[in-house]
C-alpha positions as CSV (number, residue, x, y, z in Angstrom):
1,M,-65.6,14.0,40.2
2,S,-68.1,14.4,42.4
3,G,-67.0,17.2,44.5
4,P,-69.0,20.7,44.2
5,S,-66.9,22.7,42.3
6,P,-65.1,25.3,43.2
7,V,-67.7,27.8,42.4
8,D,-70.5,26.7,44.5
9,D,-67.7,26.7,47.8
10,D,-66.8,30.2,46.9
11,R,-70.7,31.0,47.1
12,H,-70.9,30.8,51.0
13,W,-68.5,32.9,51.6
14,L,-69.5,35.3,49.3
15,A,-73.1,35.8,50.6
16,A,-71.5,36.0,54.1
17,V,-69.6,38.9,53.4
18,F,-72.1,40.5,51.1
19,A,-74.8,39.8,53.8
20,V,-72.9,42.1,56.0
21,P,-73.5,46.0,54.3
22,V,-76.5,44.2,53.5
23,T,-78.0,43.8,56.3
24,L,-76.3,47.1,58.1
25,L,-77.7,49.5,55.6
26,T,-81.4,47.7,56.5
27,L,-81.0,48.0,60.0
28,V,-79.9,51.5,59.6
29,S,-83.0,52.2,57.5
30,A,-85.3,50.7,60.3
31,C,-83.7,53.0,62.3
32,F,-84.1,55.7,61.4
33,C,-87.8,54.9,59.5
34,W,-88.5,53.7,63.8
35,F,-87.4,57.0,63.8
36,A,-89.7,58.8,61.8
37,L,-92.8,56.9,63.1
38,T,-91.9,57.7,66.0
39,I,-91.7,61.6,66.7
40,R,-94.9,63.2,67.7
41,P,-95.4,67.2,67.3
42,S,-96.7,68.9,69.2
43,G,-98.7,71.3,67.7
44,A,-98.8,72.6,63.9
45,W,-96.0,75.4,65.0
46,D,-93.7,72.8,65.8
47,D,-90.9,73.1,63.2
48,D,-88.6,71.2,64.8
49,A,-90.4,67.7,65.1
50,Y,-91.6,68.2,61.8
51,A,-87.5,68.7,60.4
52,G,-86.6,65.5,62.6
53,I,-89.7,63.4,60.6
54,V,-88.9,64.9,57.5
55,L,-85.2,64.0,58.4
56,A,-85.4,60.9,59.8
57,C,-87.0,60.0,56.1
58,V,-84.9,60.9,53.7
59,M,-81.8,58.9,56.4
60,S,-84.4,55.6,56.3
61,L,-85.0,56.0,52.1
62,G,-81.1,56.4,52.0
63,A,-79.8,53.0,53.8
64,A,-82.4,51.8,52.3
65,G,-82.1,53.3,48.9
66,A,-78.1,52.3,49.2
67,A,-78.9,48.1,50.4
68,V,-81.1,47.8,46.9
69,V,-78.5,49.5,44.8
70,M,-75.4,47.7,46.6
71,W,-78.1,44.4,46.1
72,L,-78.6,45.9,41.8
73,V,-75.2,44.2,41.1
74,P,-75.1,41.2,39.5
75,S,-72.6,40.0,41.9
76,V,-74.2,40.5,45.0
77,R,-77.4,39.3,42.9
78,R,-76.6,36.2,42.2
79,V,-75.6,35.1,46.0
80,L,-78.3,37.3,47.3
81,G,-81.9,36.3,46.7
82,W,-85.5,39.2,46.6
83,G,-85.3,38.0,50.3
84,W,-82.9,40.4,51.1
85,V,-84.0,42.8,49.6
86,V,-87.6,42.7,50.8
87,P,-86.7,44.2,54.0
88,P,-85.3,47.6,52.8
89,L,-88.0,48.1,50.2
90,V,-90.7,48.2,53.0
91,L,-88.5,51.0,55.1
92,G,-87.9,52.7,52.3
93,V,-92.0,52.8,51.2
94,I,-92.6,53.1,55.2
95,A,-90.8,56.6,54.9
96,G,-91.6,57.8,52.0
97,V,-95.5,57.1,53.3
98,R,-94.3,58.8,56.2
99,W,-92.9,61.6,54.8
100,A,-95.2,62.7,52.0
101,S,-98.7,62.3,55.1
102,G,-96.4,65.8,56.5
103,G,-96.6,64.1,59.8
């Protein structure tokens, strides 16, 4: 028996299937993180801008958290390495810091 085992042969397809939602969630998180970082209030009275920052941070944290939770599933973690979870973690930290800084 000289060929790859059937389990190893399926891992490539599993990685491709699991990578799609993790990648999409990471991109959504990046988009909202970018919104949170680029919104600039006109002054202390600009409640709409502050609300937009908070909303963008919450959405970024939610998408990053969903990507991390999906990666924590053992079958996903087996085929996707740490490199797949680092970007959503970094985006979540950035969004959390932006939210905590208050704009």
